[in-house]
C-alpha positions as CSV (number, residue, x, y, z in Angstrom):
1,M,12.7,2.8,-6.8
2,P,11.8,-0.6,-5.1
3,G,9.4,-0.3,-2.3
4,A,7.8,2.9,-3.6
5,V,4.1,3.5,-3.6
6,L,2.9,3.9,-7.2
7,R,-0.8,4.2,-6.8
8,I,-3.4,4.4,-4.1
9,E,-7.0,3.7,-5.0
10,E,-10.2,2.3,-3.3
11,D,-9.4,-1.2,-4.5
12,G,-5.9,-1.2,-3.0
13,I,-2.3,0.1,-3.4
14,D,0.4,-0.7,-5.9
15,L,4.0,-1.0,-4.8
16,R,7.1,-1.0,-7.1
17,L,9.3,-4.1,-6.7
18,N,12.5,-5.1,-8.4
19,G,11.2,-5.9,-11.8
20,G,7.5,-5.6,-11.2
21,V,4.5,-4.2,-9.3
22,L,2.7,-5.7,-6.3
23,H,-1.0,-4.9,-6.0
24,V,-2.1,-5.1,-2.3
25,K,-5.8,-5.4,-1.7
26,R,-5.9,-6.0,2.1
27,V,-3.6,-5.4,5.0
28,Q,-3.6,-6.4,8.6
29,P,-2.0,-3.9,10.9
30,Q,-0.5,-5.3,14.1
31,G,-3.2,-6.0,16.6
32,A,-6.0,-5.1,14.3
33,R,-8.4,-6.8,11.9
34,K,-7.8,-7.0,8.1
35,V,-8.8,-3.9,6.2
36,N,-8.9,-2.7,2.6
37,A,-5.4,-1.4,1.7
38,G,-6.8,1.8,0.1
39,E,-8.7,2.7,3.2
40,W,-5.7,1.9,5.4
41,A,-3.5,4.1,3.3
42,A,-5.9,7.0,3.7
43,E,-6.2,6.5,7.4
44,I,-2.4,6.6,8.0
45,G,-1.8,9.4,5.4
46,L,0.2,7.2,3.0
47,K,1.1,9.1,-0.2
48,V,2.2,8.1,-3.7
49,G,6.0,8.2,-3.7
50,A,6.4,7.0,-0.1
51,R,8.8,4.1,0.4
52,F,8.5,0.9,2.4
53,R,11.8,-0.4,3.7
């Protein structure tokens, strides 16, 4: 399903796209500094199977 979280690891998160996978290493939450995507996922409680819309 597009937008679904496939994997969460220390080195980042993998998101399913239409026809592929996007590996995200860093994110920048609004009003904050850039952080490792895996750490961010743990901080916000993101789980495998969750969907971005």
